[in-house]
Each structure stands twice: as structure tokens, then as C-alpha cells.
N, C-alpha and C positions, 0 to 999 in steps of 0.2 A: 505492498500499498505506499508506502513509504517512496519509492524505489521512484511508485510510478507518478505521484506527485513529482517530483522531482526533474523525473521526464521529459513529463508536458507543463512544466514549467518555460519550457528551450523553443515551442512552439505558438507561442506570442498569446497564446488564448489567456481571461480574464482570471485572473489565481481566487478568485472570489468563486467561479465557477466551474474549476477547478475543484477548488477540496469539493464543493457540491455532489460533484457529480463522480469523484471517488466514494465520496461515501455512500454515493444511494450505489455506483455502481457494484463497491465492496463487500453492499445489505444482500446483493442479491448470490455473486460468489457465497454467500455466508450461506440461504437460505436452499442454493445447489447443491454443496458441499453435504450439508447434513438432508439433503433428503433422498437424497441421488449416492450420496454414495457413506452415508453415515459416518460422516465425519462431525464431531459435534462444535461447535465454533458459539454457538452463545449470540449470536445475531437475526436476527427476522427482524421484519416491519413495523413490528410489533416495540418491537424495543427505539428502535432509529426513532421510532414516531417523541420516543423523551425528547429529539432537536427542537421540537413545537415548541417543550417547554422552559428548553434552556433559554435559548432565538428569544426568549419570551425576556426571562430576566435577564438577557443581556442585555434590550431595547428598555428593560426596564433599570436599570441601576446604576442610581444620582453620582456616580462617585464618576463615571463617563459622559456625562454632562462638560465636564470640564475639557473636554476636546475639544467640540466645536467653538468655546470660551478661545484658549491658550492662539487655533489657527487663527481667528480673526481677528485679536492683540497678533501675530508677525507679519498679519499678510497685512496688516491698520498702516505697520508700523513700515515695509518695505513698500505700498504704494503711498504714501506719503511722503517717501524722502528723507525721514529724520535721519538713517540710515546715513543714507548721500552726508550728510550734510555734522554729521561724526567725522566720518573719514577725511572732508577738507581739513575743517580743522586740527584733531590732533595731528595728521600728518606733521605738524608744522610743529611737535613737540621733538621727535627723532630726525628730524631729516639732517642732521647735520652726521648723523650716526650711519657706519657702515651698516646693511641693511636694512635700517631707518620705514622704509617704505614697507618693507614686509612684516613687522615690528608692528606699525604700524596696522596693519590685516589680522595681525593677530587680536591686539587690545579690543579693535572692532568686530572681530571675529567673538571673543567672551560677553562682549554686552547683548548682542546678535543672540547671542544662545540661548542668554538668559534672557532673552526674548519674546524672541520664533519659536525654537524648537521645531525646526522647521526645515533640514536639510536642504528639499529644493530650492527653498527661498531664500536657505546663506549662502550657499554657492553659487547659486546664477547674481544676487546680490553687488558678495564679492569679485565676483569675477567680470562683472559688468562696470565697478569701481576702483577695481585695483587691478586687474591686472593688461591691462591698457598702457596704467600709467607708467607700470615698473617696469614692461619691457622698451619703450619707450623713452624712460631713462639709463638701459645698456642694463639692464637688471637679466642673468641665466633666465632662461625662461623652464626650465626644469623646476630652478627653485623661485620661479612667482608660479607656478601652476601646482605643484607641491605644496605652498603657504600654505593658496585660497582653497585647495580641497580640504584638506586637513581639518583647519581650523574649521572650511566649514560644518564639517561634521562633528563639532561638539556641541554642536544644539540636540542633536541625540541624549545628549548623557545630561549638562548640564541645569540643573532645575531650573525652573520648571519646563519640563519637559510627555513629549504624550506618550511616550515610549515608555517613563515611569511609570505616567498612571496610569498604562496596560498590561503593562509588571505588577504591581500592587492590585490591581482588578484581578486577574492569572490569579493570580496565588492570596488571593483573601490579607493583605498587612495593608496597614499603617499609610498610606501617598507622603504622609508630611515622610515619615521614618524616613522612608525611600528618596526621599528629595534630599535632607540633611544629611544624609548618608554619599549622595552621587555629589554633594559639594565640592568635598574640598579635592577629590579624583578629579575631577571635570576643569579647575581653575591649576591641580598640577598639569594634568597636558595641560592648560595653557601654558603655562611656564617653565618647563620642557622643548615644545616647541621655541618657543621666544629665544632658552640658550641658546639652540641646536640653531636657530639663523644668527646668533654675533657672532658664535665659532666662526662658523663659517662665513660668516663675509668677512670675519678677519684672520680667517688664513687664504682664504681666496678675495680679496679685497675690488677684483673685477666682474666676479661676479653677482654684488650686490650695490653698485658705485656710488659716490653719492654728487649731491647735485649742485651742478657749479653757483647756482643761486638759490640762496636759502633765506628766508628769513631768520633774524636776531630772536630769540623764545624772548621776549620782555611779556612787562604787566600786557600789553595789547595782547597780543596774539595767547594768553593765560585764561584772560578770561574770555577770548572766543572760546577757546576749548572748554570752561569751564561752563559758561552759556550751553553749545549744545552736552556736553553730559550730564548735568542734572537734572535736567528732564527725562531721559531712560533710565540715569541713577535713582530718580525718586519714584518713576513707574517699579523694577525690579523691586523696589525695595516693596514697594503695596505690595508687592503680589508674597515676592520671598517671603518681609518680614511678617507680613497677618499668616502665615502658614506657621512660621518658625516662633512665632508670640503667641500661636495662641488664640489667635484673634479671630481668624476664620477657618474653615478646613477651604481642601482645597478644590473643592466645584467650587465656595461660594469665592475664592482669592481665584478662581481663571474668572470671572465677571466683572469683581476690581477691576483685576489685567485687560480685561476688555473694553469695558464704558473708562478705563486712563487712556490707554490708546487711540480711542475715540474721538475722545477730550482732547491730547496733545493734537490730533492733527487737524480736529478745527483751529485750537488753537491757533496755530498757523501756517490760517488760510488752506491748506490742502487736502481737502475733503472737495473742491472745485469738479466740475469734467464728467461728474459720472464714475469717481474714485471709487464712494460709497457704493454702489449696486454695484461694481467691480468683485469689489472686497467680498461684499454679499456670494457670489458668485462663484470667487475661489472660494468659500469657504463655503459652501456647500457640496462643490464638489468633491472636493478635500476629503470632509467629513459620509458623506457617498461612499467612498472611493475606503476611508476603513473600514466601518460598517457595513457593509457587506464581505469584507473578506471577515471580520468579525464574526457573522453570520458563518460564511461553507465552512471556518475552521471551526467553530463549534459543534456543526454534524458534522466532521472529521474528522471531531477529535474525540466525539462520543463513542463511535465506530470504530478508529483505530480500539477504544481501549477494552470497546464490548469485542473485538477478537484478542486483544488479553496483549494488545500490545505495548501499556507500562508493565508489565510485570514481565517481559521480555527484557526492555531496556534494563529495569533495576537488576532482575539479571546479570545479565550480560557487564554490565555498573561493577557489583558489589561481587561477585568473581574474578576478579583479573587481578590479580594475585599482588598485589599495591597494599598499602599503608596506605590511612584512608583521607591525606595527600595526594598521594599516588593518585584514586580515582579522581577527583577532583582536579587536579593537572590532566587529564584523559578527558574530561567532560569537558574544560573548556579548550582543550584542544582542536575534538567533536566539535565543536560548537564556532572555533574559531575557521574553519573549514567546512563548515557547511551555509559558512557568513561568504563561500567564494560562488557559492550558487543561489541564493534563496537569499530574503529582502527580508526588513528585521520583523516584519510585521507578521512573518508564516514563524518564525520563526518561536518571536517568543509564543504566538501563541500555540503550537502545536507545540515544540521543544521544551520549551522553559517546565510546562504544570508535571513534562515526563519524566523531565532532571529532577524536578526543585526534593519531594521525598524523596529520592534516593543523598541525596545534601542531607535533609535533615534527620534522616537515620543517622549518617555517620560521625552527626555533632556536627558541623558544623551553620552557625549565625546566615538566618536567610535572608535578613539585610548584605550583609555583606556578601553573599555566594551573588547574592542579585543583580549588589554592582559589581560585581566581579564579571557578569554574563550578562551586561548591558555595557562595558567597553571592551569586552569581542564583538559584539554587536555593534560595537560603534565604530574597528577595522574592517566591520564588511563589506562599510560603505568605499575603500579605497582599496580594497580587493579584483584584483579580476577574474572572471568573465563580466563578471553579475553585480562589478562597482558603480554604483549606482548615482553614487559622488562625480565621478572618472564622470559617466552620461551627459547629468550636465552643463559641470566645467564641457568640454570640446561640444555641447549644444551650443554656446555664447563665447567661444574662446576668435581673438580676431586666428588673421592666416598664420601659421611657422605656427602654432601649437600644434602638434599631430596628436594622434591617439601615444604615440613612442613616448612624447615627448611628458605625458602627465605619469604615466605611467613610472618612466626613470625619477619622478619630479615627488611622488609618491612615494618612491621603495622607504626611502629615510625613516618618512613619518611614520609608518608601518612595523618599522620596527621603535621609533620613542615609544607610540601605543604598546607595542610588547613591550617597552622597559617599564610604565608605569603601569602597566599589565604587572608586571615581576612585585612591582612598590607595596603596591594593597595588599598582593601575594603573602607576601610577607611582616608586613606591617598591616594587618589588620584595621587595627587601630583609626588609622587614616581616616577611614569608613566606617565606625564603630564607635568616633567619638564627639559628634559633633550627636546625633542622636539621643546616646548618653545624656550627654547633661541637657535637652534644650527642654526637658517640660518639670 
């Protein structure tokens, strides 16, 4: 069943219908096997009809109401060009440093990650804003494209993240705890990117040259940066702060974020020309895409479990001749390899609920493991052949930046993400400390 799913992904058929269709198809196979060959499968039409009840529970889930709100917040910030203002002003702070523009892209990417949570929007926006400018200033194409791709993927990890919301829902855990657990790892990865860029630029100044004409950093420049950063930072604090301090649930905070982004765009006069209509349409399309996959994955997971898939995976991992840490490394390696072929939504909805009980039975903290799992999935955006960040960048990249250039550019950042994953693995306190002191 799982192999059929991976093969059918490459047909280009909508993922939601692939999942739902396989659920129906393998239910039929189970019935035929039991009726004609005497092989007990435990799956029949009466069993698979339970999917209707589970689908209703998904659509009635209060936590998932946060998804369209966070999506609206991210698209509003994109369409209202608030991020473009950030890019213009923050770049002036690092103009006199080799690699300064790439560092600016990283800083902007971290801020965007804490406001959008949408990979496609972040990568495309950073590519349109920063990639042409870096290439015009003589940056190495590999460094420029790799920076944009890697930083754009931080939105899936740094809270508020729609992926973390879905993970918390699948595992019935606190969204707030998961947000707090992922905060330090997300900032840590951003810091690793900055260190790599500065070291690489210092060793190879020609790969990230300093522009000939750069404004001096004075009070006027600092004030312009402050004016552009404060509104976005205030929006981030209003969303995350209301969650971290227990003032609002993540769902309520998502409403605060969407309303704050709307007011910010209105205050700057950026809601003209049908912008709000476009935001609503894009939000509807994105939400519909995610929930269609949720429904298909619900039916698929039900039949997979009915056929014994969860027990098969649990026995396979627990039967490995390793200590618990070795089993956990195998699970993360399995997830990393799956990321070469599957999107994060499918892995989150199908694989995570199957391996989480194994991890819990081994005595590991579930929030820590879920954050490790999320970092693995973030890496999947950069690994070919189905690295979606690579596709997003290729679609808007200027001439001279081909697929080979992008692949070479992201390779060092994949290594950096694996280094970050290793740091989180050996020092769990990086994940568990903030949730432990929050309340």
C-alpha cells in the first residue's frame, strides 16, 4: 500500500485523490483476499466506513481552524509588500560586510518564517527580492540560490507554523508546547546559516563582494530599519507572545495574527487594487489543498492501520538490533530518505502517527522527537528530486540560474541542517527547556 502511494505520486495525479483511491482499492483487495482465498485481513466496507466519522472529526477540529488564519496572515504580508520594505532597509545594516546581502536575506527570512509559515510564499518572495540583487552585485550564483532556498524553508519550522499545528493535531499534543519547543531550533538553524555565509564570504571574498557604493550606518539608516522592523516584530510578538504567556490559544492567536496583518496592510495603504480579494482567493485555494489531503490521508491511514501497517512498522523498528537511540536514528534516517520523494504533508499525516507510538514506547520525550521529525521534514524541501523549495526557486529564478546551480547551492545548507539536527539530538534541552519553564 505504501509502495503504491510512492509510485503514484510521480504520475502527477492529485495527492488527495491518490490517497483516497488507494484506501478504496486496498479495501477491495482485503475483501477479495478474505472471501476468495481465506486470508483474514480485518478490512471490509463496514470497517472502511469508519473513515466518514474520522473525516467529520477532522473537519470539526477546533485546532485546525488556525490553518486558514495563519495562511491569510502570511499571504497578506506578502501581497502588501511589507517584506519588500524590510529587505530594502535591513540590507543597509550589513552593506559593508562580505556576504552582507546574504545575511540580510537570512534575517528577513527568519522574520518571514515567524509570520508566514508558507514555504512557497517565503521562497518566491525572497527570490524576487534578493536573488537578482545578489547576482547584480557579483555574488556567486550557487551561494545566492542556496541561501534563498534554505532560508525560505525556515517558515515550516519557526512558529507559528502550519506544519506544527498539523503535527500537534495528529499526535493530540499541545500546539503551544510544540511551538515553544521549535522556537530555539528554528533560530539555531538561522544562526548556522549566518555563520556559514560569513565564514564562506571571508574565505572567498569574490563569491560575496562588498558593493562599491554603500550608505554609512547612521541614525537615519537605523531609524528607517527600526520603522520597518517594529511593525513586523510587533505582529510576531502579538501572536507568539499571546500563546507563550497563556493569554490565547493557538487558534485564537491565529485570528489575532490575521487581523494584525490586515490592519498593518491597511495602515500602509496596501489593500488597494483587489489585494484583499486576491488574498482571500489564495487562502481558499491553499486551505482547500491542505484539507483535501487531510481527508484523503484520513481514509488511507485508517485502511493502512486496519491491514496491520502500524504493527508492522512498530515490530520492524523495535526488532532492530540497536539501543533505543539507534532505533530513533533509524526512524529519522527513514524520514530523511522519504523526504526525497514525498511532501511534508503526506509524511506528517501518514508516517508520523505510525512512528510516534514506537518512539513513546522507547521512553523518549514526544515533543523533542516531533521537533526532530520537523527538522527532517524541513530538510526534505531541499533534497531532489521532490525538493519543493527547489521548484519554487526555479520557477522565478533569473537567467543563468539553472537546476544544477540550485542543487549545488543547497548542498552545503542540507549539511548545515543535518548538523543542526545532530545538535538537537545530543542536547535535547534545546527543545525541552522553553516548554518546561513556560507555565
